[in-house]
N, C-alpha and C positions, 0 to 999 in steps of 0.2 A: 423503429428498428430494422428496416432494410439498409435506409441510408449508414447507418452507423456500421452495420455489416459489410457494407459497402466498402466505406472509406476506409477500414480496417483492412478487408481484403487486396485494396489497392496500395496502403502502407505497407504491406504485407512485401507485394509484388516488388516493389520498388525499392524495399530493404534487401532482398533478396538477390536483387540485379546490382546494387550500389556496395552490396555488402565487404568488396576489397578495397573499395576507395577509405584510404585512411582520413583526408579530409573531411566528405561528404559525412563521416562517423563523427570524427572531432564538433563539428558543426551541430550535427542533427542532437549531440550528446546535453551541448551546451543550449542550443533551441527546445528542449523536454525540460529541461532545469528550469529553466525561465518561462515556459508555459505553467509548469506547475505553482509558480513560485505566484503567476498573476491568478490563477486561479484557484489559491490559499486564499489572496489579497479578494479577491469577489466574495469568497465563499463568507469571510470576514464582514464585508460590506452588507452581504445579503442577513449576515446572522444579526447584525450591529440595527439591520433596520426593520425587524423583527421583535414587535412590542413585547410578545408572547414570550418568545424565546429571553429575551433578554428581563423581563417580571420574573421568572421561573429559575435564573442564572444560578442560585445558590441550591436548588437542589436537583438541576439536570448536573453540575457539577458534578453534586456528591454523589449521584449515580454512574457518573461518566467514571470517576474515581473507582468505586466498589466494582464496576465491569470491568476495568484495566485490570485490576489488583486480580481478582480472579482469573482472567485471564490469561497474564502472566503466571500466577500460581499453577492454575491447571495445566500450560506447556510444561512447566520443570517438572512437574509429577508427572507427565505421560516422558519428556525427555528425556527420565531417568528410567522408567521404567523401560524405553525401548533401549537404551543403551545397556540394561541388565541383561532385557533379554537376547539381542542380538549381536551385542558389539564385546562382551566380556565374555573371554572363554573358559569354561569350566575344566574343572583338573578332571580329568581323565584316570578311575582307578582299576 
């Protein structure tokens, strides 16, 4: 955990120092996107190599769809409630 926090802190400091360098920001954004794609690809390989996950893919897929549906529905409901409570001006009489 210490190496992760140390690397994050070093990255934060470097980012702060170079925050006004447009060329660095553009390169950093492209590198971040490329690294995320690489991580997703490697994650897919790891999942594909796991026999337990592959054999239970239909069950896991159904659970993932249900969890996703519930999360989206819950977010919409609470966003609507928040909008009604805090962003709609009430008519004062």
